[in-house]
N, C-alpha and C positions, 0 to 999 in steps of 0.2 A: 622214232616216229610214234606219235600218239594219234590214234584214229578215233574220232568221235562218231556217234550215231544219233540220229534224230528219230526217236521212237515214233513220232507222228508219221514218218516216212515208211514205217514198217507195213508189211502186208497185214490186212485185217486178221487173217488166220494166225499169223505169228503173235499178234497181240493177244488173241483169244487163248492160244495154247500156252501163253507165258514164255514164248521163245525169246523174247527180248529180255535179256538179263545182263548183269554186269554192274559195274560201279557207276551208276548214273549215266552220264553222256559219254563215257569212255568205253569204247568197244574193245580195243586191244592196244597193247603197248608192244612195239617192235624194237628190238635191240640188236646191234651188230656186236658179235662176240668173238672171242678167241678160245682155243682149247676145248674143242667139242668133247673129246674123250674125258677130260677132267670134269667138265660140267655135267656130263651124263652120269659119271660115277658119283658125283656129289648128290645129284637129284635122286639117283637110285638108292644111295645110302640113307637119304632122308626119308625114303618111302613115299615120295611124291608121285602122283599119277602124272603121266606125260604121254604125249603123242609125238612120234618121230616122222619126219618127212624128208625126202631127198628130191632135189631138182637137178639131175645131172647135166642138163643142157646149159646151165649157168653155174655149175660147180658149187651148189648151195646145199647145205644140210641144215635142217631146222629142228628145234625142240619146242613144243607147245605145252604150256602149263596154265593152270587157272589159279589166280591168287585167292585169298580167303574172301574177298569181296565179289568174286565171280568175274573179274576182269581177265581176259585172255592175255597171256604173255607169250610173245613170239621171239625166240632166240635164234638169230641167224648166224651161221658159220660159213664163211666163204673160203673155199680152198684157193691157195695161192697158185698162180700159173707157173 
């Protein structure tokens, strides 16, 4: 999934603070992935900043990164039932 953002729809204080950032109209890119542990190890080995999130209600683990253009990348790992 690729999610766009219309900067005209942002709140005025977001525009004033420069809170609207990223690669143009793309806010973030969401990908379904496999091998959470392997991906996390690779990201850590590369020294990339990341944020981890877990949503146990839907058996989902996530890794969030920012690409060099400021676009948020959301990596989703769903546990098999």
